[in-house]
C-alpha positions, 0 to 999 in steps of 0.5 A: 815333708815341710823341708823349708819350714824345718830348715828355717826353724832349725836354723832360727832355734840354733841361734838360741844356744849361741846367745847364752842368756836371753832378753825379752827383745831376743825372744820377740825377735826370734818369734817374729822370725818363726812367724815369718817362717810359718807364713812362708810355709803356707800356715794359715795366718790366724793359726800362725798368729795364735801360735806365736801368742801362746809361745810368748805367753808361756815364755813369760810364764816360765820366767826364762829371761836372764837364765842360762837354760833359756834356749832349751826352755824356749825350744821345749815350748815351741815343740810342745805348742807345735805338738798341740797344733798338730793334734796333741799327744792323744790322736784317737785310733781308727774306730772299727766299731763292734760290728764288722765290717767297719766302714771308712769313707774317703772324700776330697777334691779331684786330684788329691790322690784319693783313689791311690790313698784307698789302695795304700790304706787297704795295704796298711790295714792288711799289715794290721791284721785286717781283711779289707774290701774297697768299694769303687763309688767314683763314677764321675772320672772314667778311669777311676774304677779301672785304676782302683781295680788295678791297684786293688790287684797290686795290694791283694784286696778285692774291689767292688764295682759296677759299670752299668750306670748304678748310682754311687749310693746304691753301689756303696749299699751293695758293696756293704752287703757284699763285704758282710757276706764275704766276712770282710772286716773293713770296707773302704769307700772311694767317692767321686772327687770334686773340682770345687765344692760342688752342691750336687756332688756334695748331696751325693756324698751325703747319700753315700754317707747315709747308706753306709753310716761310716765309722770313719770319714776321712778327708784326703787333702793334697798338701800342695793346695796350701791355705785353701786346704782349710776352706776345703776341710771346713766345707766337707766337715759341715757336709759329712762331719769328717773324723780325720784327714789324710795329707798326700804328696808330702814327699814332694816340694809342698810347703806343707803348712796346711798340715799345721792349719787344718787341725787348728782350724777344724779340730779334725786330727790328721790320721795319715800322710802320704810320702810317695807314690808306692802303695806302701808309702802311707804313714800313720801321723804322730803329732809329737814326732812331726813337731820334733822333725819340724824343729830339726830334732829328727824322728828316731822312733820312726827310723826304728819302726821302719827298720823293724818292719824291713829287717826280718830276724832270720835274714839279718842273722844270716847276713851277719854270719856271712859278713863276719866270715868275710863271705860278703857277695853280690847276693847279700848286696841285693838282700841289703838293697831289698831291706833298704827299699822296705824302709822307704826313700833314702832321702826321707830316712836321712831327714828323720836323723836328728840335726839333719836339717842343719848338718846336711846341706840342702843341695846334698840332700837333693842329690840323694837319689834312689835311682843309683841303687836301681843302676847297681841292681841292674848290674848285679842282676845281669850277672849269672848266679855263679858270678854273684856268689864268686865275683873272682871269676868275673874276667874282662869278657864277663865284665863286658857282657854284664855292662852290655846286659845292664845298659851300663859301662865297663867302668861302672861294673869295675867300680862295683866289683871294687866296692865289693872287695873294699867292703869285704876287706872292711868286714874282715878288719872289723871282725878281727878287731872285735875278736881282739877286743873280746880276747882283751876283755876276757883277759882283763876279766880274769885279772880282775877276778884274780886281784879280787881273790888276792884282796879277799885273802 
């Protein structure tokens, strides 16, 4: 997600702390580098130019030249201006209206990931306590309805569709009536994608918009389209007055500058970002957090939220007890992997750590692969329940069977068992250390109380 821009800006801003006092020439040179980094990331030329002008104007207003805290001040100004470009501190919540069902209309070019986003959004709404339904109004692409029905089944959301030649506006109207009848509180309308801004399809979109009167009209944009995203956003905005944007494929190699450009060019806020192919890979968009991540300050709140969603209190408590007692086995290891998967891609989690952009080499991040976890899981799942609970019984013949069943080598199985024993030993050592420190603290507390009493006497 904007990896190249993050790495460039983090590196540029890191130079500030080495300079001590800043001169006007230092700031001018630095902003020139920032401007180049923004343009290389596909940020719209006008947006980049205006951004640099505002940062320079505020830098002069802060009178930071010749002061020791100039680097911190300039970093704060850059962060604040990025936050403003991305939407400011107050992104409005989705409008669900007062009379259900609320209608969320999705539109965009073909190939932007709109159909998948409809399912992702439905899953996110379920997590918010909503009861969504999806209307399949994309009759242009032959497999679109089938794809949506499969995705709907995966996320547990009903899909209203008609394959008898009914026009999309009529399908949307019937879907709305059906959602009211079944007491669904949100209807997501998936419309046909356009290869270009097509007049006939735009008219069709207008009609769907008219019959559904959506509470939200969200434009789904492929982040790899670059500066063209601004033109697309402006065209759709003129047609149906979009209320927000969803950027997809931000987990890939996209330079991502369109995320910075669209809001500044159209005034339309970014509501969500897609960060993977899985149906749970949709995240609400927070301008302040994104700004911090772009300049290498990480997203600690994002990590905390993912951890809270992944780790259920009872599971964590049981795991902690087992670890402290030294009973860590392959069942607990599987449970750990399950929790890690709920947090998302390990590569994306690492990028959210403050300073990761400058501390972790790009090559090292590229080598982080979730498939390694899949391989370990395959080995563990090839064990019997008894072997997972008591690894000590895994002898040579069992190791050969496990290796064959998982498609791995005996060496891989040996290494995994060795890692488990090392983890057990580490857990025991930490528990013993904590116990000793607890006893020492208790003794120290008793001594302090005795000394306090003597002093009073």
